[in-house]
C-alpha positions as CSV (number, residue, x, y, z in Angstrom):
1,M,125.3,62.6,102.7
2,D,126.8,60.8,105.6
3,T,127.2,63.1,108.6
4,T,129.1,60.8,110.6
5,T,132.2,61.7,108.9
6,P,134.2,64.9,109.0
7,T,133.6,65.7,105.4
8,G,129.8,65.3,105.7
9,Q,129.8,67.3,108.9
10,L,131.5,70.1,107.1
11,L,129.1,69.9,104.0
12,F,126.2,69.8,106.5
13,G,127.5,72.9,108.3
14,I,128.2,74.8,105.0
15,F,124.6,74.0,103.6
16,G,123.3,75.4,106.9
17,A,125.3,78.4,106.7
18,V,124.2,79.0,103.0
19,A,120.4,78.4,104.1
20,Q,120.6,80.8,106.9
21,F,122.4,83.4,104.5
22,E,119.3,83.0,102.2
23,R,116.7,83.4,104.9
24,D,118.6,86.6,105.9
25,L,118.5,88.0,102.6
26,I,114.7,87.4,102.3
27,V,114.1,89.1,105.6
28,E,116.3,92.1,104.6
29,R,114.4,92.2,101.2
30,V,111.0,92.0,102.6
31,R,112.0,94.9,105.4
32,A,113.2,97.0,102.7
33,G,110.0,96.6,100.6
34,I,107.7,97.4,103.6
35,A,109.7,100.4,104.3
36,H,109.5,101.6,100.6
37,A,105.9,101.1,100.6
38,R,105.5,103.0,104.0
39,S,107.6,105.9,102.3
40,L,105.2,105.9,99.4
41,G,102.2,106.3,101.9
42,K,100.8,102.7,101.6
43,Q,98.9,101.3,104.5
44,I,100.4,98.0,105.6
45,G,98.4,95.4,107.2
46,R,94.8,94.5,107.5
47,P,92.3,97.5,107.2
48,R,90.6,98.7,110.3
49,V,87.0,97.8,110.9
50,Y,85.1,100.6,112.6
51,V,82.2,99.8,114.9
52,D,79.6,102.1,115.9
53,A,79.5,101.4,119.8
54,D,76.4,103.4,120.2
55,Q,74.6,101.3,117.5
56,V,75.7,98.1,119.2
57,I,74.6,99.4,122.7
58,R,71.4,100.4,121.1
59,L,70.7,97.0,119.6
60,R,71.8,95.2,122.8
61,N,69.4,97.3,124.6
62,E,66.5,96.0,122.3
63,K,67.1,92.5,123.8
64,L,69.0,91.3,120.5
65,S,71.6,88.6,121.1
66,L,75.4,89.2,120.2
67,R,75.2,87.0,117.4
68,E,72.1,88.8,115.9
69,I,73.8,92.3,116.6
70,A,76.9,90.8,114.7
71,R,74.7,89.6,111.8
72,K,72.8,93.0,111.5
73,L,76.1,94.9,111.6
74,N,78.0,92.8,109.4
75,I,80.9,92.4,112.0
76,P,82.3,89.4,114.1
77,V,80.9,88.6,117.6
78,S,84.2,89.5,119.2
79,R,83.8,93.1,117.9
80,V,80.3,93.3,119.4
81,R,81.6,91.9,122.9
82,R,84.6,94.2,122.7
83,A,82.5,97.2,122.1
84,L,80.0,96.4,124.9
85,A,82.8,95.8,127.2
86,R,84.5,99.1,126.5
87,S,81.1,100.9,126.8
88,E,80.6,99.3,130.3
89,S,84.1,100.2,131.6
90,K,84.8,103.6,130.1
91,S,83.0,106.7,129.7
92,P,82.9,108.3,126.1
93,T,85.3,111.1,127.0
94,E,88.2,108.5,127.9
95,V,91.1,107.1,125.7
96,H,90.2,107.2,122.2
97,D,90.4,103.8,120.4
98,P,90.7,103.9,116.5
99,C,88.4,101.1,116.0
100,F,85.7,102.8,117.9
101,P,85.5,106.3,116.8
102,A,84.4,108.9,119.4
103,P,80.8,110.4,118.5
């Protein structure tokens, strides 16, 4: 297709409009599917991983490294760091985080 001519530019514009229309239809269908799944009570997204912050703290007090704690609890090191950071900055009665259930 020669886009230097008026006809080529017209066709290029039409193809772009059709491609955008298709993309918009896909987005609309995906959103409708997600809304339908939610209305049926389905959980959307990655499942939450619950971490026992007290156990992380106890293992850390036993002088285990973050990597060893993560291996022992079968969680990522980043979760171990987050649990320790939250335990240092907040008291147990403060804001409830669903990833770290209150004792």
